[in-house]
BABANU-323351 format. One record per atom (N, C-alpha, C): x, y, z; residue in three letters. Coordinates in pm, whole numbers, plus 32768, in hexadecimal, padded with zeros to 4 digits. Example, Ala and Ser with C-alpha at 12.3 -4.5 7.8 and 13.67 -1.06 7.14 Angstrom:
2
85277DC7830CAla;84CE7E3E830CAla;85287EB6830CAla;85057F1F82C4Ser;85577F9682CASer;850A80038313Ser;
//
This chain:
315
80557F888000Met;800080008000Met;8058807D8000Met;803C80D97FA5Thr;808C81537F9BThr;805F81B78003Thr;80BE81EF804CThr;809F825480B0Thr;80CD82DB807FThr;8076833C808BLeu;809883C48062Leu;80E0840B80D2Leu;8130846E80B2Pro;817184BD811APro;810A8508816CPro;8130853581E4Pro;80D0857E8238Pro;80A385FE81F4Pro;802D862E8218Pro;7FFC86AB81DCPro;8063871981E9Pro;8079876A8180Pro;80E387CE8183Pro;80C9884281DFPro;804D886281F7Ala;802F88DA8245Ala;7FEB88B582C7Ala;801B88ED8334His;7FD588E483B3His;7F4E892783A2His;7EEA88F883EFAla;7E63892E83E0Ala;7E6089C583F2Ala;7EAB89F78453Ser;7EAC8A888469Ser;7EEB8AD283F3Ser;7F528A9583B5His;7F908AD28340His;7F2D8AD982CCHis;7EE28A6C82B6Ala;7E828A698248Ala;7E178AD4825BAla;7DE78AE282D5Ala;7D818B4782F0Ala;7DB98BD482DFAla;7E358BE8830AAla;7E738C6C82FDAla;7E8A8C8F826BAla;7EB48C2F821ALeu;7EC98C48818CLeu;7E478C6E8147Leu;7DDB8C288169Gln;7D5B8C49812CGln;7D2B8CD38157Gln;7D438CF581D6Ala;7D1E8D7A8205Ala;7D708DE581C0Ala;7DEF8DC881A8Ala;7E458E288162Ala;7E138E3F80D4Ala;7DF08DD3808ELeu;7DBE8DE18006Leu;7D3C8E308003Leu;7CE48E138061Thr;7C648E5A8067Thr;7C7A8EEF807DThr;7CD78F1180D5Gln;7CF38F9E80EFGln;7D2E8FE28075Gln;7D8A8F9F8030Leu;7DC78FD97FBALeu;7D618FED7F4ALeu;7D058F8D7F3BGlu;7CA08F997ED3Glu;7C3E900B7EEEGlu;7C3590357F6CGly;7BE190A77F8CGly;7C22912C7F6AGly;7CA5912A7F51Val;7CEE91A47F2FVal;7D0A91AA7E99Val;7D3D913E7E61Ile;7D5891357DD1Ile;7CE390EC7D92Ile;7C8591367D5ELeu;7C0690FC7D32Leu;7C1490B47CADLeu;7BD9903E7CA5Gly;7BD28FF47C27Gly;7C548FB97BF7Gly;7CB78FAC7C4FLys;7D3A8F787C26Lys;7D638F007C7BLys;7D048EA67C93Gly;7D1F8E307CE4Gly;7D938DDB7CB4Gly;7D998DB77C33Pro;7E098D637C03Pro;7E918DA67C16Pro;7E998E287BFAGln;7F198E6E7C0CGln;7F428E737C9FGln;7EE18E827CF9Leu;7F008E847D87Leu;7F318DFD7DB7Leu;7EF58D927D83Arg;7F238D0C7DA9Arg;7FB08CF37D75Arg;7FCD8D257CFDLeu;80558D167CC9Leu;80B98D647D1ELeu;80958DDD7D46Ala;80EF8E2D7D98Ala;810C8DE97E1DAla;80A48DB47E5DLeu;80B78D717EDELeu;81048CEE7ECCLeu;80EB8CA77E5ESer;81378C2D7E42Ser;81CA8C4E7E2CSer;81E48CBC7DE8Cys;826E8CE77DD0Cys;82B68D007E54Cys;82728D3F7EB2Leu;82AC8D587F36Leu;82C58CD57F80Leu;82658C797F7BLeu;82758BF97FBFLeu;82E68BA57F84Leu;83038BBA7F03Ala;836C8B6F7EC0Ala;83F58BB17ECCAla;83FE8C1B7F1CArg;847C8C667F31Arg;84AD8CAA7EB1Arg;844F8CCD7E5AGly;84768D0D7DDDGly;84648DA37DE5Gly;84718DE47D70His;845A8E737D63His;83FB8E887CEEHis;83AF8EF47CF3Leu;83438F0A7C94Leu;835C8F877C41Leu;83468F7A7BBELeu;834F8FEC7B62Leu;82C490077B2ALeu;829790847B36Ile;821490AD7B01Ile;822C910F7A90Ile;820390EA7A19Glu;8213914379A6Glu;818A9175797BGlu;817891F77984Asp;80F79231795FAsp;810392C8795AAsp;809E93087926Gln;809D9399791FGln;807B93D379A8Gln;809A945279BFPro;807C94907A41Pro;7FE694947A5CPro;7FC5948D7ADDGly;7F3B94A37B06Gly;7EE394297B0FGly;7F1B93B07B04Val;7EC793387B09Val;7ED292EF7B8EVal;7F1D93247BEEGly;7F1E92E97C74Gly;7F9C929F7C9AGly;800A92B67C53Lys;8085926C7C73Lys;80BA928F7CFELys;80C293127D1AThr;80F4933D7D9DThr;809593157E0CThr;801493207DF2Thr;7FB092F87E57Thr;7FBD92657E78Thr;7FD592127E13Leu;7FE591847E2BLeu;805A91697E89Leu;80CC91AA7E6EAla;814291947EC1Ala;812A91C27F51Ala;80ED92377F62Gln;80D292697FE9Gln;806E92118032Gln;800591E57FEDAla;7FA19190802CAla;7FDD910A8054Ala;803390D48000Leu;807290538020Leu;80CC9061809ALeu;811890CE80A0Ala;817090E48113Ala;811E90F28193Ala;80B491418190Arg;806091538206Arg;802090CF8231Arg;7FEA908881D1Thr;7FA3900C81F0Thr;80018FA3822AThr;807B8F9E81F5Cys;80DB8F388223Cys;812D8F66829ACys;81188FE182C8Gly;81609011833DGly;81F490248325Gly;8219905182ACLeu;82A590608288Leu;82CE90F38286Leu;834B910B82AAHis;8383919282A3His;839091B98210His;8355922A81EBPhe;83489250815EPhe;839292D38143Phe;83D992D480D3Arg;8415935180A3Arg;84069357800BArg;83FB93D27FDAArg;83E893E77F4BArg;845794417F16Arg;848D941F7EA1Val;84F3946F7E5FVal;84C294917DD3Val;84BE95117DB4Gln;849C953D7D2DGln;851C953F7CD9Gln;852494E77C78Phe;859B94DF7C25Phe;859C95507BBEPhe;860B95967BB8Thr;861E96037B59Thr;86A895F67B1AThr;86C296467AB4Ala;8741963C7A6CAla;87B896627AC3Ala;87A296B47B2BAsp;881296DF7B7EAsp;881F968F7C00Asp;87D296257C0FLeu;87DC95D17C86Leu;885E95817C81Leu;88AB95837CEELeu;892B953D7CF5Leu;891D94BA7D41Leu;8977945A7D28Pro;897293DB7D73Pro;897493EF7E0APro;89C5944D7E3AAla;89CD94667ECBAla;894A949B7F03Ala;88F894DB7EAEAsp;8876950A7EDCAsp;881B94967F00Asp;883794217ECALeu;87E993A97EE7Leu;882593577F57Leu;88A7933B7F4AThr;88E792DB7FA4Thr;891793198025Thr;8937939C8024Gly;896C93DE809AGly;89FB940A8085Gly;8A2F945480E6Val;8AB5948D80D8Val;8AF3949D8163Val;8B7894958168Ser;8BC194AB81E5Ser;8BE6953F81F0Ser;8BCD95798262Val;8BEE9605827BVal;8C4A960C82F4Val;8C9D967382F7Trp;8CFB96848365Trp;8CB396BB83E0Trp;8CC496758450Asp;8C8796A084CDAsp;8CF696D88526Asp;8CFA975D8531Ala;8D67979F8578Ala;8D709777860CAla;8D0197718657Pro;8D0D974F86E5Pro;8D4F96C786FEPro;8D30966486A9Ser;8D6B95E086BCSer;8DE995CB866ASer;8E0B962D8616Ala;8E81962685C1Ala;8E8095A6856DAla;8E0C95888532Ser;8DFE951084E0Ser;8D8F9527847BSer;8D8894CE841APhe;8D1E94D683B7Phe;8CA1949083ECPhe;8C3094CA83CCArg;8BAF949283F5Arg;8B5B947A8377Arg;8B239402836EPhe;8AD593DF82F7Phe;8A44940A8308Phe;8A15945482A5Leu;8989947E82A1Leu;893F9424823ELeu;88E593D78270Glu;889D9378821BGlu;884793C081B5Glu;8845938A813BGly;87EE93BE80D4Gly;8766937B80DAGly;870A93A68087Pro;8681936F808BPro;867992DB8067Pro;86E492A2802DVal;86DF9214800CVal;86D991BF808BVal;86FE91FA80FDPhe;86F591B2817CPhe;866791BB81B3Phe;860B917E816CSer;857F91798196Ser;854A90F0816FSer;84DC90C981ADGlu;84A490458191Glu;84569042810EGlu;841790B080ECLeu;83D690BD8069Leu;83FE9143802DLeu;8443913D7FBELeu;847291B47F7ALeu;842791C67EF7Leu;83EE923C7EE4Leu;83B0925E7E64Leu;841392B07E13Leu;844492767DA6Ala;849D92BC7D49Ala;844692F27CD8Ala;841D936E7CE6Asp;83BA93A67C8AAsp;83FD93D87C0AAsp;83C793AD7B99Glu;83FA93D37B15Glu;848F93B37B08Glu;84AF93357B1EIle;853A930A7B21Ile;858193247A9DIle;853793267A2EAsn;8579933A79ADAsn;858F93CE798BAsn;857C942779EDArg;85A494B379D9Arg;862F94CE7A11Arg;8668946F7A59Ala;86EE94817A92Ala;875794507A2FAla;87D594727A4CThr;8843944679F7Thr;885E93B17A0DThr;889A936E79ADPro;88BA92E179BFPro;890F92C57A3BPro;896793227A5FArg;89BB930D7AD5Arg;896793057B54Arg;8906935E7B62Thr;88B0935D7BD7Thr;885492E47BD5Thr;882092C27B60Gln;87CF92497B54Gln;881F91D07B81Gln;889C91C87B55Gly;88F191567B78Gly;890A914B7C0DGly;891891BE7C52Ala;892F91BC7CE3Ala;88B8917D7D2CAla;884091A17D01Leu;87C991677D40Leu;87BE90D37D20Leu;87D190AF7CA2Leu;87BF90257C7ALeu;88298FC97CB9Leu;88A08FFE7CD1Glu;89068FB07D17Glu;88DC8F977DA7Glu;88A58FFD7DE8Ala;88758FEB7E70Ala;88028F877E75Ala;87AB8F8A7E0FMet;873D8F2A7E09Met;87708E9C7E00Met;87D78E867DB0Glu;880B8E007D9BGlu;885A8DCF7E14Glu;88B38E237E48Glu;890A8DFA7EB5Glu;88C98E0B7F3EGlu;88618E5F7F46Arg;881E8E7E7FC4Arg;88808EB3802DArg;88DE8F017FFCGln;893F8F438053Gln;897A8FBA8009Gln;89BA90128054Val;89FA9089801DVal;8A89908D804EVal;8AE7909F7FF3Ser;8B7490AC8016Ser;8B9F913C8000Ser;8BD891798069Glu;8C0492038061Glu;8C77921780C1Glu;8CE39253808FGly;8D56926B80E4Gly;8D9791ED8118Gly;8D90918180CDGly;8DCB910380F7Gly;8D7990B6815DGly;8D0090E4817AVal;8CA990A281DCVal;8C2B90738195Val;8C058FF681AEThr;8B8B8FBE8175Thr;8B1C8FC381DCThr;8AAD8FFE81B6Arg;8A3C900F8211Arg;89C38FC781D9Arg;898C8F688224Pro;89168F1F81F3Pro;889B8F7881F1Pro;88458F608192Leu;87C68FA6818ALeu;87608F6181E4Leu;86F48FA68205Pro;868F8F69825EPro;86548EEB8220Pro;86178E9B8274Ser;85D28E248248Ser;85488E21828ASer;84DE8E1A823CPro;84DA8E0E81A9Pro;85038E8F8165Pro;852E8E8080E7Phe;85558EF28094Phe;850F8EE3800EPhe;84B78F3F7FF0Phe;84628F347F7APhe;84648FB97F30Phe;84888FB47EB0Val;848C902C7E5BVal;841890267DF8Val;83CC90927DF4Ile;836990A67D8BIle;839D911B7D37Ile;83BD91007CBAAla;83EC91687C60Ala;837F91857BFAAla;836992047BDEThr;830C92297B74Thr;835C925B7AFCThr;832692437A88Gln;836C92667A0CGln;830992A479ABGln;832C93177977Asn;82D893567911Asn;82EA930D788CAsn;828593107837Pro;829692D677B2Pro;830F9310776APro;835192BE7718Ala;83CC92E876D6Ala;83BA9362767DAla;833F937A764EAla;832793EC75F5Ala;83289471763FAla;8324946E76C4Phe;832294EA7710Phe;83A995317707Phe;83A895B6770DVal;842296057701Val;847895F3777EVal;84FD95E97769Gly;855B95E677D9Gly;85699561781EGly;854F94F477D8Thr;855A94707815Thr;85D7942977E4Thr;861393D8783ESer;86859382781CSer;865D92F27837Ser;864192A477D0Pro;860F921C77E6Pro;867391C67832Pro;863E916D7884Leu;8693911178CFLeu;86C690A47872Leu;874890847879Pro;877D90167828Pro;873D8F917851Pro;87428F3077F5Glu;87038EAF780CGlu;87398E6B788AGlu;87BD8E73789FAla;87F88E317913Ala;87C78E6E7996Ala;87A88EEF7994Gln;87778F2F7A0DGln;86E18F177A20Gln;86988F0D79B3Leu;860B8EEA79BELeu;85F88E627A01Leu;86598E0A79ECAsp;86508D837A23Asp;86558D847ABBAsp;86808DF37AF8Arg;86838DFC7B8BArg;85F68E047BC5Arg;85948E287B73Phe;850A8E2F7BA1Phe;84C78DA87B8CPhe;84868D787BF3Leu;84428CF87BE8Leu;83CB8D017B8ALeu;837F8D6E7B95Met;83068D7D7B45Met;82F98E0B7B0FMet;82B18E157AA1Thr;82878E957A6AThr;81EF8E937A5CThr;81AE8EFC7A8DVal;811D8F047A7EVal;80F88F8C7A44Val;80838F937A0BThr;804A900F79D6Thr;7FC090207A14Thr;7FA790947A4FLeu;7F2690AB7A8DLeu;7EBB90CF7A27Leu;7EDB912B79CCGly;7E7A91527967Gly;7E0891A479A2Gly;7DA991C6794CTyr;7D3692147979Tyr;7CD891BD79CDTyr;7C9191F87A2BPro;7C2E91AA7A77Pro;7BB791887A1EPro;7B70911E7A44Asp;7AF790FD79F9Asp;7A8C91657A18Asp;7A21916E79C7Pro;79BD91D879D8Pro;798191DC7A65Pro;796991687AA1Arg;792C91667B26Arg;798A91A27B8EArg;7A0A91787B8BAla;7A6B91AE7BEAAla;7A8292427BD2Ala;7A84926A7B52Glu;7A9992F77B33Glu;7A24934C7B64Glu;79AA93177B5AArg;793593607B8BArg;793C93707C22Arg;796B93097C67Gln;797993137CF8Gln;79E1937D7D1EGln;7A4D93867CCELeu;7AB193EE7CE5Leu;7A7494797CD6Leu;7A2094887C6ELeu;79E2950A7C56Leu;7980952F7CC5Leu;793594CC7CF4Glu;78D194E87D5CGlu;7910950A7DE2Glu;798494D07DFEThr;79C794E97E7FThr;7A3695507E74Thr;7A55957B7DFBGly;7AC495D77DEAGly;7B4A95967E07Gly;7B4E95107E03Gly;7BCA94C97E20Gly;7BEF94C97EB2Gly;7B8F94EF7F09Arg;7BAE94F97F98Arg;7B5E94977FEBArg;7B3394297FAESer;7AE293C97FF9Ser;7B33938D806CSer;7BB393708053Ile;7C0C933C80BBIle;7C90938680AFIle;7CBD93C2811BSer;7D3D9407811BSer;7DAD93A48136Ser;7E1493A880E2Val;7E85934D80F6Val;7EC69365817DVal;7ECA93E181A8Arg;7F0A94028228Arg;7EC193C3829EArg;7E4193A4828DAsp;7DF2936F82FBAsp;7DEE92D682FCAsp;7E309296829ELeu;7E2A92058297Leu;7E7291C6830DLeu;7E3491668351Pro;7E78912283BEPro;7ED690B68389Pro;7F37909183D8Ala;7F94902683B3Ala;7F518FA083CEAla;7F3C8F538365Val;7F008ECF8372Val;7F6C8E668389Val;7FDF8E788348Leu;80508E1E8357Leu;80C18E68839ELeu;81338E2683AASer;81A98E6183E8Ser;82248E2683A7Ser;82978E6783BAAla;83138E348381Ala;83348DA883B2Ala;832D8D8B8436Pro;83498D018462Pro;82E98C9B8426Pro;82698CBF841AAla;82088C6283DEAla;82298C49834CAla;82528CB28303Leu;82758C9F8276Leu;82EF8C458267Leu;83518C5482BFLeu;83C78BFE82BALeu;83A08B6C82D1Leu;83458B55832EAla;83168ACC8346Ala;82CB8A9682CCAla;827B8AEA828DMet;82328ABF8216Met;82918AA081A3Met;82F88AF28191Gln;83598ADA8127Gln;839E8A53813AGln;83BC8A3181B7Ala;83F989AE81D2Ala;8397893E81B2Ala;8316895381CEGlu;82B288EE81AFGlu;829E88DE8119Glu;82AA894C80CEVal;829E8944803CVal;830888E78003Val;838088EB803BAsp;83EC8894800AAsp;83CB8801801AAsp;837187E18075Arg;835087558090Arg;82D487258044Arg;8297877B7FF3Val;8225874F7FA1Val;825786E87F3CVal;8211867A7F32His;824086067EE4His;822C861B7E4EHis;829185F77E01Ala;828985F67D6FAla;82AC85697D40Ala;824A85227D0BAla;825D84977CE1Ala;82AC84907C5FAla;82E0841A7C41Ala;833084077BC9Ala;82E5842C7B49Ala;826484057B39Pro;821C842F7ABFPro;821184C77AB2Pro;8207850A7B22Leu;8200859C7B1ELeu;828485D67AECLeu;82F4859B7B19Leu;837785C87AE9Leu;838685AC7A54Leu;834C853C7A27Asp;834D851F7997Asp;8304858D7949Asp;829385B9797FTyr;82448620793CTyr;829186A47935Tyr;82D786C6799FVal;8327874079A0Val;839487397935Val;83D486C57929Gln;843D86B578C5Gln;840586BC7837Gln;838F86837823Val;83528687779EVal;833087177778Val;82FE876577D6Leu;82E287F277BBLeu;8362883D7796Leu;83CD882277DEAla;844B886477BFAla;847B88417734Ala;847187C17711Arg;849D8798768BArg;844987D9761FArg;83C887EC763BAla;8370882E75D9Ala;839C88BD75C0Ala;83C989037628Thr;83F8898D7613Thr;847E898E75CAThr;84D3892C75E5Arg;8557892975A7Arg;855089047513Arg;84E888BB74EDGlu;84DC888F7463Glu;847788E27414Glu;843D89487451His;83D78997740CHis;841A89EB739FHis;83E589EA7326Pro;84258A3372B7Pro;84268ACA72C9Pro;83C98B007318Ala;83C38B91732AAla;841E8BC47399Ala;845F8B6873E1Leu;84B48B8E7451Leu;85448B6C7433Leu;859D8BCB744FSer;862C8BB1743DSer;866B8B7674BASer;86278B7F752BAla;86578B4375A8Ala;85DF8B1E75FDAla;85E28AA67635Gly;85758A78768AGly;859A8A81771DGly;854F8A38776ELeu;85688A3B77FELeu;85EB89F5781FLeu;863B8A337873Ser;86B989FA78A0Ser;86A0899C7916Ser;8705894E793EPro;86F488FC79B8Pro;86D089507A33Pro;870B89C77A3FArg;86E58A1E7AB0Arg;86548A477AA4Arg;86248A5D7A2AGly;85988A7D7A17Gly;853C8A0B7A40Gly;8569898F7A28Leu;851A891B7A50Leu;851189117AE8Leu;858089297B2CLeu;857D89287BBELeu;851E89947BF1Leu;85208A087BB1Ala;84C68A747BD9Ala;84348A4D7BC0Ala;841A8A097B51Leu;839289DE7B32Leu;835F897D7B9CLeu;83B2891F7BC5Leu;838988BE7C2ALeu;837289037CB0Leu;83C889627CD3Ser;83B689AB7D50Ser;833589FB7D4FSer;83198A3F7CE1Ala;829E8A8E7CD7Ala;82238A347CDBAla;822989C07C9AAla;81B889637C9BAla;81A0892D7D28Ala;820A89127D71Arg;81FC88E77DFDArg;81B489537E4FArg;81DC89D07E3BAla;819D8A3D7E86Ala;810A8A4B7E61Ala;80E98A3C7DE1Trp;805D8A467DB6Trp;800A89D57DF3Trp;8042895C7DF5Ala;7FFC88EB7E33Ala;7FEA89037EC9Ala;805189367F0ATyr;804A89527F99Tyr;7FDE89B97FB6Tyr;7FD68A1E7F62Leu;7F728A877F75Leu;7EE58A4E7F67Leu;7ED889E67F15Ala;7E5689A57F03Ala;7E3B893C7F6EAla;7E9D89257FC9Gly;7E8A88C58034Gly;7EA08835800BGly;7EE7881F7F9CArg;7EFF87967F6FArg;7F8287607FA6Arg;7F8986DB7FAFVal;7FFF86997FE7Val;806486757F7CVal;803E86837EFFMet;809A86627E92Met;807A86B97E19Met;80DE86C47DC1Val;80CF87177D4AVal;808386CA7CDFVal;8020870D7CA3Leu;7FD586D47C34Leu;7FFB871B7BB2Leu;7FE286DC7B3FPro;7FFD87217AC0Pro;7FB687A97AB7Pro;7F4187B37AF4Glu;7EF888327AF3Glu;7F4688A17B39Glu;7F94887D7B9DAsp;7FE588E17BE2Asp;805589137B87Asp;809388B87B3EVal;80FB88DF7ADFVal;80C189397A73Val;804C89137A3FGln;800E896279D6Gln;7FE789EE7A07Gln;7FC189FA7A86Ala;7F958A7A7ABCAla;80088ADE7AC4Ala;80818AB07AE3Val;80F28B0C7AF5Val;814B8B137A7AVal;81388AB97A1BPhe;81938AAF79A8Phe;819C8B317958Phe;812C8B727932Pro;81398BED78E2Pro;81838C5C792DPro;81648C7179ADAla;81A58CDB79FAAla;82398CBF7A0FAla;825D8C407A16Leu;82E98C1D7A2CLeu;833B8C1D79ACLeu;82FF8BF6793CAla;834C8BE178C2Ala;83518C5A7866Ala;82EF8CB5786EAla;82E38D20780AAla;83618D7377FDAla;83A18D96786CHis;84178DEE7867His;84998DA17857His;84908D1C7850Arg;85088CCA7841Arg;851E8C9877B3Arg;84BE8CAD775CLeu;84C58C7876D4Leu;84F08CE57674Leu;85448CC07614Thr;85778D1D75B0Thr;85358D01752AThr;84F48D6874F2Leu;84AB8D577475Leu;85078D6773FCLeu;84ED8D1A7395Arg;85308D317314Arg;84F38DA872CCArg;84708DB772D7Asp;84278E247297Asp;83E48E777303Asp;840F8EF3731APro;83D48F447385Pro;833F8F607375Pro;830C8F4E72FCSer;827E8F6972E7Ser;82258EF87318Ser;825F8E877338Val;82128E147367Val;81EF8E2873FAVal;817A8DFB7423Ser;814D8E0874ACSer;81838D967502Ser;81CB8DB8756CVal;81FC8D5275C8Val;81878D0C760CVal;81228D597631Ala;80AE8D1E7675Ala;806B8CB6761BAla;80628CD3759AGly;80278C72753EGly;807A8BF37533Gly;80FD8C037530Ile;81558B8E752BIle;81438B3775A6Ile;813D8B76761ALeu;812F8B297697Leu;80A98AE2769ELeu;803F8B25766EArg;7FBE8AE1766AArg;7FC28A68760FArg;80078A76759DGly;80138A057543Gly;80658994757CGly;80D089B675C3Val;8124894E7601Val;80D388FF7668Val;8086894676BBLeu;80368901771FLeu;7FC988AA76E0Leu;7F8E88DD7674Ala;7F2188927634Ala;7F56881975E9Ala;7FCD882275B0Asp;800287B6755BAsp;8056875175A7Asp;807B876F7622Thr;80D28715766EThr;807B86B376BDThr;8085863276A1Pro;803485D176ECPro;806785BE777APro;800D85A177D4Ile;80318583785FIle;805684EF7867Ile;80D084CF7891Pro;80FA84417896Pro;809F83EE78F0Pro;
//
């Protein structure tokens, strides 16, 4: 008789996660799937990139998530004159102690919103992305660990906007997922108009989760079971992207590990004890879209991913 692993989430964790989702859905109207992806990204220890035009709720999402999860939040507006030290911190001379004292930059926060990241210079972008990957900052010969959990939400304007510097492919890979909020549906938009967007104030949101609880949940996500047939399915999806005629590069092995981690988090969020193909399919577009290189820029990545999912059989 086959025995399944123990349930991934303690009962209190499952209830808290559902309460967190409910609270977030009351602030970001009509964006349930994107909110689940954002929370899954956090549970999987990843970082999130949101690409969209101004005014659709990107900053509100980051603030609401920080409040709901009980995380220390800081926001940095990326501009062309932003320097790496403005993010990571700098050592200054302290005359009374006759020594240098390190002043922490905003990257030393549990949830950092990097707003309009593609308006900064590549050097500043690289400083943030290095901190995201290493989860530490080195300055003056001293390595300083970043807080745990450490979650970056970066927003990116469309490439057609004036004054943008697109992130290179290797740096995009540092983000676990990319999501687009888009316009609200008519019902949600009507509710915004009727309330003036003030139905729930982000500043008044109570903390439903906490940093220690999130760390415990992240450890539980790692223990969500992935059976051998599920791993076969992940490999088949990767091969489909690598052999697709419209793509010059498919998912890398690191991308596959990220896909499995994201699928585990999605299953955990749903209260399941093991990963199902449906979990992989749910996170696949958000995880793969920014990792694939097109041969023809006019082709839609979203269309390719839909075709890959539809044409790839489940083992």
